PQR file with spaces between the fields and no chain letter, atoms N, CA, C, O and H, PARSE charges and radii, in Angstrom:
ATOM       1  N    MET     1      -6.128  -14.651   11.878 -0.4000 1.5000
ATOM       2  CA   MET     1      -6.277  -13.389   10.920 -0.0000 2.0000
ATOM       3  C    MET     1      -4.883  -12.455   10.934  0.5500 1.7000
ATOM       4  O    MET     1      -4.294  -12.128    9.903 -0.5500 1.4000
ATOM       5  N    LYS     2      -4.515  -12.131   12.122 -0.4000 1.5000
ATOM       6  CA   LYS     2      -3.302  -11.479   12.335 -0.0000 2.0000
ATOM       7  C    LYS     2      -2.107  -12.138   11.669  0.5500 1.7000
ATOM       8  O    LYS     2      -1.260  -11.452   11.097 -0.5500 1.4000
ATOM       9  H    LYS     2      -4.994  -12.397   12.959  0.4000 1.0000
ATOM      10  N    PHE     3      -2.027  -13.516   11.739 -0.4000 1.5000
ATOM      11  CA   PHE     3      -1.023  -14.158   11.097 -0.0000 2.0000
ATOM      12  C    PHE     3      -1.158  -14.022    9.650  0.5500 1.7000
ATOM      13  O    PHE     3      -0.126  -13.738    9.042 -0.5500 1.4000
ATOM      14  H    PHE     3      -2.715  -14.073   12.204  0.4000 1.0000
ATOM      15  N    LEU     4      -2.228  -14.171    8.987 -0.4000 1.5000
ATOM      16  CA   LEU     4      -2.273  -13.917    7.683 -0.0000 2.0000
ATOM      17  C    LEU     4      -1.924  -12.343    7.291  0.5500 1.7000
ATOM      18  O    LEU     4      -1.276  -12.096    6.274 -0.5500 1.4000
ATOM      19  H    LEU     4      -3.066  -14.402    9.481  0.4000 1.0000
ATOM      20  N    ALA     5      -2.379  -11.349    8.132 -0.4000 1.5000
ATOM      21  CA   ALA     5      -2.180   -9.960    7.720 -0.0000 2.0000
ATOM      22  C    ALA     5      -0.603   -9.898    7.811  0.5500 1.7000
ATOM      23  O    ALA     5      -0.050   -9.228    6.940 -0.5500 1.4000
ATOM      24  H    ALA     5      -2.906  -11.549    8.959  0.4000 1.0000
ATOM      25  N    SER     6       0.235  -10.556    8.821 -0.4000 1.5000
ATOM      26  CA   SER     6       1.609  -10.396    9.137 -0.0000 2.0000
ATOM      27  C    SER     6       2.309  -11.129    7.786  0.5500 1.7000
ATOM      28  O    SER     6       3.282  -10.621    7.230 -0.5500 1.4000
ATOM      29  H    SER     6      -0.215  -11.101    9.529  0.4000 1.0000
ATOM      30  N    LEU     7       1.791  -12.182    7.405 -0.4000 1.5000
ATOM      31  CA   LEU     7       2.305  -12.981    6.205 -0.0000 2.0000
ATOM      32  C    LEU     7       2.126  -12.029    5.016  0.5500 1.7000
ATOM      33  O    LEU     7       3.106  -11.887    4.285 -0.5500 1.4000
ATOM      34  H    LEU     7       1.000  -12.595    7.857  0.4000 1.0000
ATOM      35  N    ALA     8       1.040  -11.382    4.739 -0.4000 1.5000
ATOM      36  CA   ALA     8       0.931  -10.558    3.578 -0.0000 2.0000
ATOM      37  C    ALA     8       1.735   -9.273    3.500  0.5500 1.7000
ATOM      38  O    ALA     8       2.164   -8.765    2.464 -0.5500 1.4000
ATOM      39  H    ALA     8       0.244  -11.497    5.333  0.4000 1.0000
ATOM      40  N    ALA     9       1.885   -8.802    4.781 -0.4000 1.5000
ATOM      41  CA   ALA     9       3.010   -7.771    4.932 -0.0000 2.0000
ATOM      42  C    ALA     9       4.267   -8.143    4.670  0.5500 1.7000
ATOM      43  O    ALA     9       4.990   -7.402    4.004 -0.5500 1.4000
ATOM      44  H    ALA     9       1.537   -9.215    5.623  0.4000 1.0000
ATOM      45  N    LEU    10       4.753   -9.452    5.198 -0.4000 1.5000
ATOM      46  CA   LEU    10       6.178   -9.814    4.785 -0.0000 2.0000
ATOM      47  C    LEU    10       6.214  -10.187    3.272  0.5500 1.7000
ATOM      48  O    LEU    10       7.249  -10.044    2.621 -0.5500 1.4000
ATOM      49  H    LEU    10       4.166  -10.053    5.739  0.4000 1.0000
ATOM      50  N    ALA    11       5.201  -10.611    2.794 -0.4000 1.5000
ATOM      51  CA   ALA    11       5.287  -10.865    1.301 -0.0000 2.0000
ATOM      52  C    ALA    11       5.419   -9.687    0.448  0.5500 1.7000
ATOM      53  O    ALA    11       6.077   -9.687   -0.592 -0.5500 1.4000
ATOM      54  H    ALA    11       4.361  -10.728    3.323  0.4000 1.0000
ATOM      55  N    LEU    12       4.732   -8.610    0.944 -0.4000 1.5000
ATOM      56  CA   LEU    12       4.757   -7.256    0.311 -0.0000 2.0000
ATOM      57  C    LEU    12       6.338   -6.704    0.364  0.5500 1.7000
ATOM      58  O    LEU    12       6.856   -6.110   -0.581 -0.5500 1.4000
ATOM      59  H    LEU    12       4.198   -8.610    1.789  0.4000 1.0000
ATOM      60  N    MET    13       6.951   -6.973    1.506 -0.4000 1.5000
ATOM      61  CA   MET    13       8.258   -6.619    1.765 -0.0000 2.0000
ATOM      62  C    MET    13       9.209   -7.146    0.731  0.5500 1.7000
ATOM      63  O    MET    13      10.036   -6.512    0.075 -0.5500 1.4000
ATOM      64  H    MET    13       6.530   -7.456    2.274  0.4000 1.0000
ATOM      65  N    VAL    14       8.906   -8.561    0.708 -0.4000 1.5000
ATOM      66  CA   VAL    14       9.889   -9.530   -0.118 -0.0000 2.0000
ATOM      67  C    VAL    14       9.690   -9.134   -1.569  0.5500 1.7000
ATOM      68  O    VAL    14      10.635   -9.060   -2.354 -0.5500 1.4000
ATOM      69  H    VAL    14       8.235   -9.076    1.241  0.4000 1.0000
ATOM      70  N    ILE    15       8.497   -8.896   -1.882 -0.4000 1.5000
ATOM      71  CA   ILE    15       8.142   -8.831   -3.462 -0.0000 2.0000
ATOM      72  C    ILE    15       7.141   -7.483   -3.381  0.5500 1.7000
ATOM      73  O    ILE    15       5.913   -7.527   -3.460 -0.5500 1.4000
ATOM      74  H    ILE    15       7.729   -8.957   -1.244  0.4000 1.0000
ATOM      75  N    PRO    16       7.981   -6.242   -3.200 -0.5600 1.5000
ATOM      76  CA   PRO    16       7.091   -4.972   -3.231  0.2800 2.0000
ATOM      77  C    PRO    16       6.265   -4.595   -4.548  0.5500 1.7000
ATOM      78  O    PRO    16       6.820   -4.787   -5.629 -0.5500 1.4000
ATOM      79  N    ALA    17       5.302   -4.204   -4.525 -0.4000 1.5000
ATOM      80  CA   ALA    17       4.372   -3.647   -5.462 -0.0000 2.0000
ATOM      81  C    ALA    17       4.877   -2.164   -5.895  0.5500 1.7000
ATOM      82  O    ALA    17       4.903   -1.201   -5.128 -0.5500 1.4000
ATOM      83  H    ALA    17       4.851   -4.048   -3.646  0.4000 1.0000
ATOM      84  N    LYS    18       5.239   -2.150   -7.141 -0.4000 1.5000
ATOM      85  CA   LYS    18       5.774   -0.821   -7.453 -0.0000 2.0000
ATOM      86  C    LYS    18       4.663    0.211   -7.952  0.5500 1.7000
ATOM      87  O    LYS    18       3.708   -0.214   -8.602 -0.5500 1.4000
ATOM      88  H    LYS    18       5.218   -2.932   -7.764  0.4000 1.0000
ATOM      89  N    SER    19       4.776    1.426   -7.681 -0.4000 1.5000
ATOM      90  CA   SER    19       3.811    2.378   -8.196 -0.0000 2.0000
ATOM      91  C    SER    19       4.500    3.487   -8.900  0.5500 1.7000
ATOM      92  O    SER    19       5.574    3.923   -8.485 -0.5500 1.4000
ATOM      93  H    SER    19       5.552    1.772   -7.154  0.4000 1.0000
ATOM      94  N    THR    20       3.995    3.887   -9.803 -0.4000 1.5000
ATOM      95  CA   THR    20       4.561    4.831  -10.672 -0.0000 2.0000
ATOM      96  C    THR    20       3.892    6.334  -10.474  0.5500 1.7000
ATOM      97  O    THR    20       4.223    7.316  -11.138 -0.5500 1.4000
ATOM      98  H    THR    20       3.123    3.533  -10.140  0.4000 1.0000
ATOM      99  N    ALA    21       3.026    6.325   -9.576 -0.4000 1.5000
ATOM     100  CA   ALA    21       2.157    7.362   -9.350 -0.0000 2.0000
ATOM     101  C    ALA    21       2.989    8.646   -8.854  0.5500 1.7000
ATOM     102  O    ALA    21       2.755    9.782   -9.268 -0.5500 1.4000
ATOM     103  H    ALA    21       2.757    5.527   -9.037  0.4000 1.0000
ATOM     104  N    ARG    22       4.200    8.260   -7.717 -0.4000 1.5000
ATOM     105  CA   ARG    22       5.182    9.307   -7.287 -0.0000 2.0000
ATOM     106  C    ARG    22       6.398    8.621   -6.912  0.5500 1.7000
ATOM     107  O    ARG    22       6.584    8.266   -5.748 -0.5500 1.4000
ATOM     108  H    ARG    22       4.390    7.338   -7.382  0.4000 1.0000
ATOM     109  N    PRO    23       7.275    8.405   -7.879 -0.5600 1.5000
ATOM     110  CA   PRO    23       8.446    7.573   -7.761  0.2800 2.0000
ATOM     111  C    PRO    23       9.181    7.935   -6.650  0.5500 1.7000
ATOM     112  O    PRO    23       9.818    7.050   -6.078 -0.5500 1.4000
ATOM     113  N    MET    24       9.224    9.359   -6.131 -0.4000 1.5000
ATOM     114  CA   MET    24      10.157    9.909   -5.243 -0.0000 2.0000
ATOM     115  C    MET    24       9.803    9.271   -3.787  0.5500 1.7000
ATOM     116  O    MET    24      10.681    9.201   -2.927 -0.5500 1.4000
ATOM     117  H    MET    24       8.707   10.078   -6.596  0.4000 1.0000
ATOM     118  N    VAL    25       8.547    8.834   -3.561 -0.4000 1.5000
ATOM     119  CA   VAL    25       8.085    8.059   -2.392 -0.0000 2.0000
ATOM     120  C    VAL    25       8.454    6.820   -2.266  0.5500 1.7000
ATOM     121  O    VAL    25       8.120    6.076   -3.188 -0.5500 1.4000
ATOM     122  H    VAL    25       7.834    8.891   -4.260  0.4000 1.0000
ATOM     123  N    GLY    26       9.082    6.344   -1.347 -0.4000 1.5000
ATOM     124  CA   GLY    26       9.651    5.190   -1.155 -0.0000 2.0000
ATOM     125  C    GLY    26       8.621    4.043   -1.107  0.5500 1.7000
ATOM     126  O    GLY    26       7.458    4.357   -0.855 -0.5500 1.4000
ATOM     127  H    GLY    26       9.353    6.949   -0.599  0.4000 1.0000
ATOM     128  N    ASP    27       8.935    2.694   -1.329 -0.4000 1.5000
ATOM     129  CA   ASP    27       8.002    1.571   -1.320 -0.0000 2.0000
ATOM     130  C    ASP    27       7.457    1.426    0.187  0.5500 1.7000
ATOM     131  O    ASP    27       6.299    1.078    0.417 -0.5500 1.4000
ATOM     132  H    ASP    27       9.880    2.438   -1.534  0.4000 1.0000
ATOM     133  N    LEU    28       8.214    1.667    1.000 -0.4000 1.5000
ATOM     134  CA   LEU    28       7.795    1.632    2.499 -0.0000 2.0000
ATOM     135  C    LEU    28       6.594    2.615    2.775  0.5500 1.7000
ATOM     136  O    LEU    28       5.546    2.184    3.255 -0.5500 1.4000
ATOM     137  H    LEU    28       9.155    1.950    0.813  0.4000 1.0000
ATOM     138  N    MET    29       6.761    3.896    2.474 -0.4000 1.5000
ATOM     139  CA   MET    29       5.739    4.967    2.691 -0.0000 2.0000
ATOM     140  C    MET    29       4.395    4.438    1.945  0.5500 1.7000
ATOM     141  O    MET    29       3.309    4.381    2.521 -0.5500 1.4000
ATOM     142  H    MET    29       7.613    4.247    2.084  0.4000 1.0000
ATOM     143  N    ALA    30       4.609    4.050    0.567 -0.4000 1.5000
ATOM     144  CA   ALA    30       3.515    3.457   -0.133 -0.0000 2.0000
ATOM     145  C    ALA    30       2.704    2.514    0.741  0.5500 1.7000
ATOM     146  O    ALA    30       1.483    2.633    0.834 -0.5500 1.4000
ATOM     147  H    ALA    30       5.492    4.097    0.100  0.4000 1.0000
ATOM     148  N    GLU    31       3.355    1.630    1.344 -0.4000 1.5000
ATOM     149  CA   GLU    31       2.695    0.396    1.943 -0.0000 2.0000
ATOM     150  C    GLU    31       1.974    1.045    3.037  0.5500 1.7000
ATOM     151  O    GLU    31       0.799    0.765    3.276 -0.5500 1.4000
ATOM     152  H    GLU    31       4.348    1.534    1.269  0.4000 1.0000
ATOM     153  N    LYS    32       2.681    1.958    3.749 -0.4000 1.5000
ATOM     154  CA   LYS    32       2.016    2.470    5.004 -0.0000 2.0000
ATOM     155  C    LYS    32       0.800    3.056    4.698  0.5500 1.7000
ATOM     156  O    LYS    32      -0.217    2.783    5.334 -0.5500 1.4000
ATOM     157  H    LYS    32       3.635    2.186    3.555  0.4000 1.0000
ATOM     158  N    LEU    33       0.826    3.974    3.615 -0.4000 1.5000
ATOM     159  CA   LEU    33      -0.467    4.710    3.173 -0.0000 2.0000
ATOM     160  C    LEU    33      -1.461    3.728    2.623  0.5500 1.7000
ATOM     161  O    LEU    33      -2.661    3.991    2.693 -0.5500 1.4000
ATOM     162  H    LEU    33       1.653    4.195    3.098  0.4000 1.0000
ATOM     163  N    TYR    34      -1.053    2.661    2.103 -0.4000 1.5000
ATOM     164  CA   TYR    34      -2.021    1.602    1.604 -0.0000 2.0000
ATOM     165  C    TYR    34      -2.850    1.014    2.688  0.5500 1.7000
ATOM     166  O    TYR    34      -4.075    0.912    2.624 -0.5500 1.4000
ATOM     167  H    TYR    34      -0.078    2.447    2.046  0.4000 1.0000
ATOM     168  N    TYR    35      -2.086    0.618    3.725 -0.4000 1.5000
ATOM     169  CA   TYR    35      -2.816    0.019    4.899 -0.0000 2.0000
ATOM     170  C    TYR    35      -3.316    1.206    5.881  0.5500 1.7000
ATOM     171  O    TYR    35      -4.226    0.862    6.635 -0.5500 1.4000
ATOM     172  H    TYR    35      -1.091    0.701    3.777  0.4000 1.0000
ATOM     173  N    ALA    36      -2.949    2.321    5.980 -0.4000 1.5000
ATOM     174  CA   ALA    36      -3.699    3.185    6.621 -0.0000 2.0000
ATOM     175  C    ALA    36      -4.986    3.611    5.916  0.5500 1.7000
ATOM     176  O    ALA    36      -5.916    4.062    6.586 -0.5500 1.4000
ATOM     177  H    ALA    36      -2.210    2.601    5.368  0.4000 1.0000
ATOM     178  N    GLU    37      -5.067    3.497    4.706 -0.4000 1.5000
ATOM     179  CA   GLU    37      -6.326    3.624    3.893 -0.0000 2.0000
ATOM     180  C    GLU    37      -7.303    2.532    4.102  0.5500 1.7000
ATOM     181  O    GLU    37      -8.508    2.730    3.946 -0.5500 1.4000
ATOM     182  H    GLU    37      -4.311    3.131    4.162  0.4000 1.0000
ATOM     183  N    GLY    38      -6.847    1.450    4.432 -0.4000 1.5000
ATOM     184  CA   GLY    38      -7.576    0.291    4.650 -0.0000 2.0000
ATOM     185  C    GLY    38      -7.804   -0.586    3.159  0.5500 1.7000
ATOM     186  O    GLY    38      -8.811   -1.256    2.934 -0.5500 1.4000
ATOM     187  H    GLY    38      -5.868    1.289    4.559  0.4000 1.0000
ATOM     188  N    ARG    39      -6.902   -0.464    2.414 -0.4000 1.5000
ATOM     189  CA   ARG    39      -7.021   -0.936    1.029 -0.0000 2.0000
ATOM     190  C    ARG    39      -6.703   -2.600    1.112  0.5500 1.7000
ATOM     191  O    ARG    39      -7.090   -3.446    0.307 -0.5500 1.4000
ATOM     192  H    ARG    39      -6.083    0.081    2.597  0.4000 1.0000
ATOM     193  N    GLN    40      -5.969   -2.793    2.199 -0.4000 1.5000
ATOM     194  CA   GLN    40      -5.769   -4.407    2.246 -0.0000 2.0000
ATOM     195  C    GLN    40      -7.035   -5.125    2.334  0.5500 1.7000
ATOM     196  O    GLN    40      -6.952   -6.307    2.002 -0.5500 1.4000
ATOM     197  H    GLN    40      -5.655   -2.105    2.853  0.4000 1.0000
ATOM     198  N    HIS    41      -8.205   -4.708    2.702 -0.4000 1.5000
ATOM     199  CA   HIS    41      -9.333   -5.193    2.764 -0.0000 2.0000
ATOM     200  C    HIS    41      -9.973   -5.569    1.270  0.5500 1.7000
ATOM     201  O    HIS    41     -10.088   -4.717    0.389 -0.5500 1.4000
ATOM     202  H    HIS    41      -8.272   -3.748    2.972  0.4000 1.0000
ATOM     203  N    PRO    42     -10.293   -6.680    1.140 -0.5600 1.5000
ATOM     204  CA   PRO    42     -11.108   -7.096   -0.208  0.2800 2.0000
ATOM     205  C    PRO    42     -12.270   -6.383   -0.374  0.5500 1.7000
ATOM     206  O    PRO    42     -12.721   -6.291   -1.515 -0.5500 1.4000
ATOM     207  N    GLY    43     -12.962   -5.753    0.735 -0.4000 1.5000
ATOM     208  CA   GLY    43     -14.169   -5.134    0.190 -0.0000 2.0000
ATOM     209  C    GLY    43     -14.046   -3.672    0.050  0.5500 1.7000
ATOM     210  O    GLY    43     -15.058   -3.005   -0.163 -0.5500 1.4000
ATOM     211  H    GLY    43     -12.595   -5.828    1.662  0.4000 1.0000
ATOM     212  N    HIS    44     -12.850   -3.105    0.157 -0.4000 1.5000
ATOM     213  CA   HIS    44     -12.409   -1.852   -0.176 -0.0000 2.0000
ATOM     214  C    HIS    44     -12.500   -1.664   -1.605  0.5500 1.7000
ATOM     215  O    HIS    44     -11.980   -2.449   -2.398 -0.5500 1.4000
ATOM     216  H    HIS    44     -12.027   -3.647    0.331  0.4000 1.0000
ATOM     217  N    PRO    45     -13.260   -0.465   -2.006 -0.5600 1.5000
ATOM     218  CA   PRO    45     -13.214   -0.150   -3.397  0.2800 2.0000
ATOM     219  C    PRO    45     -12.055   -0.001   -4.021  0.5500 1.7000
ATOM     220  O    PRO    45     -12.092   -0.239   -5.228 -0.5500 1.4000
ATOM     221  N    LEU    46     -10.935    0.350   -3.528 -0.4000 1.5000
ATOM     222  CA   LEU    46      -9.616    0.409   -4.059 -0.0000 2.0000
ATOM     223  C    LEU    46      -8.763   -0.563   -3.710  0.5500 1.7000
ATOM     224  O    LEU    46      -7.567   -0.284   -3.637 -0.5500 1.4000
ATOM     225  H    LEU    46     -10.905    0.543   -2.547  0.4000 1.0000
ATOM     226  N    HIS    47      -9.158   -1.703   -3.467 -0.4000 1.5000
ATOM     227  CA   HIS    47      -8.251   -2.729   -3.067 -0.0000 2.0000
ATOM     228  C    HIS    47      -7.351   -3.258   -4.001  0.5500 1.7000
ATOM     229  O    HIS    47      -7.870   -3.831   -4.959 -0.5500 1.4000
ATOM     230  H    HIS    47     -10.130   -1.930   -3.527  0.4000 1.0000
ATOM     231  N    GLY    48      -6.141   -3.206   -3.956 -0.4000 1.5000
ATOM     232  CA   GLY    48      -5.211   -3.817   -4.910 -0.0000 2.0000
ATOM     233  C    GLY    48      -4.622   -2.484   -5.491  0.5500 1.7000
ATOM     234  O    GLY    48      -3.563   -2.534   -6.116 -0.5500 1.4000
ATOM     235  H    GLY    48      -5.720   -2.740   -3.178  0.4000 1.0000
ATOM     236  N    SER    49      -5.194   -1.442   -5.327 -0.4000 1.5000
ATOM     237  CA   SER    49      -4.609   -0.239   -6.012 -0.0000 2.0000
ATOM     238  C    SER    49      -3.922    0.950   -5.169  0.5500 1.7000
ATOM     239  O    SER    49      -4.349    1.316   -4.074 -0.5500 1.4000
ATOM     240  H    SER    49      -6.054   -1.402   -4.819  0.4000 1.0000
ATOM     241  N    HIS    50      -2.788    1.512   -5.827 -0.4000 1.5000
ATOM     242  CA   HIS    50      -1.995    2.328   -5.050 -0.0000 2.0000
ATOM     243  C    HIS    50      -2.291    3.753   -5.504  0.5500 1.7000
ATOM     244  O    HIS    50      -1.852    4.705   -4.859 -0.5500 1.4000
ATOM     245  H    HIS    50      -2.441    1.214   -6.716  0.4000 1.0000
ATOM     246  N    GLU    51      -3.010    3.913   -6.575 -0.4000 1.5000
ATOM     247  CA   GLU    51      -3.496    5.074   -7.052 -0.0000 2.0000
ATOM     248  C    GLU    51      -4.194    5.983   -6.079  0.5500 1.7000
ATOM     249  O    GLU    51      -4.997    5.548   -5.253 -0.5500 1.4000
ATOM     250  H    GLU    51      -3.366    3.140   -7.099  0.4000 1.0000
ATOM     251  N    GLY    52      -3.862    7.304   -6.197 -0.4000 1.5000
ATOM     252  CA   GLY    52      -4.470    8.419   -5.300 -0.0000 2.0000
ATOM     253  C    GLY    52      -3.984    8.418   -3.808  0.5500 1.7000
ATOM     254  O    GLY    52      -4.550    9.105   -2.959 -0.5500 1.4000
ATOM     255  H    GLY    52      -3.210    7.657   -6.868  0.4000 1.0000
ATOM     256  N    LEU    53      -3.073    7.738   -3.573 -0.4000 1.5000
ATOM     257  CA   LEU    53      -2.522    7.681   -2.111 -0.0000 2.0000
ATOM     258  C    LEU    53      -1.737    8.953   -1.774  0.5500 1.7000
ATOM     259  O    LEU    53      -1.657    9.332   -0.605 -0.5500 1.4000
ATOM     260  H    LEU    53      -2.613    7.180   -4.263  0.4000 1.0000
ATOM     261  N    TRP    54      -1.195    9.574   -2.717 -0.4000 1.5000
ATOM     262  CA   TRP    54      -0.570   10.781   -2.444 -0.0000 2.0000
ATOM     263  C    TRP    54      -1.325   12.033   -2.804  0.5500 1.7000
ATOM     264  O    TRP    54      -0.733   13.096   -2.991 -0.5500 1.4000
ATOM     265  H    TRP    54      -1.261    9.267   -3.666  0.4000 1.0000
ATOM     266  N    ALA    55      -2.672   11.906   -2.904 -0.4000 1.5000
ATOM     267  CA   ALA    55      -3.476   13.069   -3.227 -0.0000 2.0000
ATOM     268  C    ALA    55      -3.616   14.080   -2.208  0.5500 1.7000
ATOM     269  O    ALA    55      -4.069   13.816   -1.094 -0.5500 1.4000
ATOM     270  H    ALA    55      -3.153   11.043   -2.752  0.4000 1.0000
ATOM     271  N    GLY    56      -3.241   15.228   -2.561 -0.4000 1.5000
ATOM     272  CA   GLY    56      -3.273   16.573   -1.523 -0.0000 2.0000
ATOM     273  C    GLY    56      -1.885   16.650   -0.911  0.5500 1.7000
ATOM     274  O    GLY    56      -1.672   17.544   -0.092 -0.5500 1.4000
ATOM     275  H    GLY    56      -2.873   15.443   -3.466  0.4000 1.0000
ATOM     276  N    SER    57      -0.937   15.811   -1.228 -0.4000 1.5000
ATOM     277  CA   SER    57       0.434   15.964   -0.661 -0.0000 2.0000
ATOM     278  C    SER    57       1.198   16.871   -1.549  0.5500 1.7000
ATOM     279  O    SER    57       1.229   16.818   -2.778 -0.5500 1.4000
ATOM     280  H    SER    57      -1.109   15.084   -1.893  0.4000 1.0000
ATOM     281  N    ASP    58       1.906   17.841   -0.655 -0.4000 1.5000
ATOM     282  CA   ASP    58       2.714   18.727   -1.549 -0.0000 2.0000
ATOM     283  C    ASP    58       4.151   18.407   -1.725  0.5500 1.7000
ATOM     284  O    ASP    58       4.950   19.091   -2.365 -0.5500 1.4000
ATOM     285  H    ASP    58       1.880   17.884    0.344  0.4000 1.0000
ATOM     286  N    ARG    59       4.428   17.195   -1.035 -0.4000 1.5000
ATOM     287  CA   ARG    59       5.906   16.958   -0.992 -0.0000 2.0000
ATOM     288  C    ARG    59       6.327   16.080   -2.470  0.5500 1.7000
ATOM     289  O    ARG    59       7.496   15.758   -2.685 -0.5500 1.4000
ATOM     290  H    ARG    59       3.780   16.639   -0.515  0.4000 1.0000
């Protein structure tokens, strides 16, 4: 399972998912927030979505 997670993370680094929600936030930060929220799990209601990751951030 860890191998698949590592492989998915590597694929996301090679082919990053672009988000237009906050362009000033880098792709790496977007991926960190995505995984911190648990959105990589297929059962998560926002799986595959980067929307709302920056809600409440003043930066």
